[in-house]
C-alpha positions as CSV (number, residue, x, y, z in Angstrom):
1,M,-28.7,-119.9,26.1
2,N,-29.4,-122.9,28.2
3,R,-27.0,-124.2,30.8
4,M,-25.6,-127.0,28.7
5,V,-24.9,-124.6,25.7
6,R,-23.2,-122.1,28.1
7,S,-21.1,-124.9,29.6
8,I,-19.8,-126.1,26.3
9,F,-19.3,-122.5,25.0
10,K,-17.3,-121.8,28.1
11,R,-15.1,-124.8,27.4
12,M,-14.6,-123.7,23.8
13,T,-13.6,-120.2,24.9
14,K,-11.0,-121.7,27.3
15,K,-9.6,-123.7,24.3
16,A,-9.8,-120.5,22.2
17,V,-7.1,-118.9,24.4
18,S,-4.5,-121.3,23.1
19,V,-5.9,-121.4,19.5
20,V,-5.6,-117.6,19.2
21,K,-1.8,-118.0,20.0
22,D,-1.3,-120.6,17.2
23,K,-1.7,-119.1,13.7
24,D,-2.1,-122.6,12.1
25,Q,-4.9,-123.5,14.4
26,L,-6.5,-120.1,14.1
27,N,-6.5,-120.5,10.3
28,E,-7.9,-124.0,10.5
29,V,-10.8,-122.9,12.7
30,S,-11.5,-120.0,10.3
31,V,-11.5,-122.2,7.2
32,E,-13.5,-125.0,8.8
33,S,-16.2,-122.6,10.0
34,L,-16.6,-121.3,6.4
35,K,-16.8,-124.9,5.1
36,K,-19.5,-125.8,7.6
37,G,-21.4,-122.5,7.3
38,A,-21.5,-123.0,3.5
39,L,-23.4,-126.2,4.0
40,Y,-26.2,-124.3,5.6
41,K,-26.2,-121.3,3.3
42,G,-29.6,-120.4,2.1
43,R,-31.4,-122.5,4.7
44,K,-34.4,-120.9,6.3
45,G,-33.3,-118.9,9.4
46,M,-29.6,-119.3,8.7
47,D,-28.9,-116.1,6.8
48,D,-27.9,-114.0,9.9
49,M,-25.7,-116.8,11.2
50,W,-24.0,-117.2,7.9
51,V,-23.2,-113.5,7.7
52,D,-21.8,-113.6,11.2
53,V,-19.7,-116.7,10.6
54,K,-18.2,-115.1,7.5
55,T,-17.5,-111.9,9.4
56,F,-15.9,-113.8,12.3
57,S,-13.8,-115.7,9.8
58,R,-12.6,-112.6,8.0
59,L,-11.8,-110.9,11.2
60,V,-9.8,-113.8,12.6
61,Q,-7.8,-113.9,9.3
62,E,-7.0,-110.2,9.6
63,V,-6.0,-110.5,13.2
64,K,-3.9,-113.6,12.3
65,K,-2.1,-111.6,9.7
66,G,-1.6,-108.7,12.0
67,S,-3.5,-106.4,9.7
68,Y,-6.3,-105.7,12.1
69,R,-5.5,-104.8,15.7
70,D,-8.4,-102.6,16.8
71,I,-10.1,-105.3,18.8
72,S,-9.6,-106.6,22.3
73,K,-8.0,-110.0,23.0
74,K,-11.0,-111.0,25.0
75,S,-13.3,-110.3,22.0
76,V,-11.1,-112.3,19.7
77,V,-11.2,-115.2,22.2
78,M,-15.0,-115.0,22.2
79,I,-15.2,-115.0,18.5
80,V,-12.8,-118.0,18.2
81,G,-14.7,-119.8,21.0
82,A,-18.0,-119.3,19.0
83,L,-16.3,-120.6,15.8
84,L,-14.9,-123.6,17.8
85,Y,-18.4,-124.3,19.1
86,F,-19.8,-124.0,15.6
87,V,-17.3,-126.5,14.1
88,S,-17.1,-128.9,17.0
89,P,-18.9,-132.2,16.8
90,I,-19.5,-131.9,20.5
91,D,-22.7,-129.8,20.7
92,A,-25.5,-129.4,23.1
93,V,-27.8,-130.4,20.2
94,P,-26.2,-132.7,17.6
95,D,-26.3,-131.1,14.1
96,L,-27.7,-134.3,12.6
97,L,-31.1,-133.7,14.3
98,A,-33.2,-132.3,11.5
99,G,-34.7,-129.0,12.2
100,V,-33.2,-128.4,15.6
101,G,-29.6,-129.5,15.3
102,L,-28.2,-126.0,14.5
103,L,-30.3,-124.1,17.0
104,D,-27.5,-124.1,19.6
105,D,-25.0,-123.0,17.0
106,V,-27.2,-120.2,15.9
107,A,-27.7,-119.2,19.5
108,V,-23.9,-119.1,20.3
109,I,-23.0,-117.3,17.1
110,G,-25.9,-114.8,17.6
111,F,-25.0,-114.2,21.2
112,V,-21.4,-113.4,20.4
113,A,-22.4,-111.2,17.5
114,S,-24.8,-109.2,19.7
115,Q,-22.2,-108.9,22.5
116,L,-19.6,-107.6,20.1
117,K,-21.8,-105.6,17.9
118,Q,-19.8,-102.4,18.1
119,E,-16.5,-104.2,17.6
120,L,-17.9,-106.0,14.6
121,E,-19.2,-102.7,13.1
122,K,-15.7,-101.2,13.6
123,F,-14.2,-104.1,11.8
124,R,-16.6,-103.9,8.9
125,E,-15.9,-100.1,8.6
126,W,-12.2,-100.8,8.6
127,E,-12.6,-103.6,6.1
128,T,-14.8,-101.6,3.6
129,G,-13.5,-98.1,4.3
130,I,-17.2,-97.0,4.7
131,K,-18.5,-95.6,7.9
132,I,-21.5,-97.6,9.0
């Protein structure tokens, strides 16, 4: 990630700390990320990001309900920070720029997914009941 993307993502993770504590805000970020992600569903190169956004959203919903607890607070903050970055109109590269506008979003979502790969696999195993 370039310096500007890292800077904005860092701001979003700071905001995520308070969002995680507020169930209404947490729900709103989750729902808004699904709405925005659905707009790009099926676009070339967006499949992995869409899968990750849906997983992040489901995980956030389960944490919000208290159903899923096998994840660190730091990891939840990173996930919410990535979702905030994704839904935020304040981007390093505006989404309206055809062809390149989502590259920073893809980078942030992909970075968090790769950093939390094991925790996301544990969540998917818990969710499906199938060992991955």
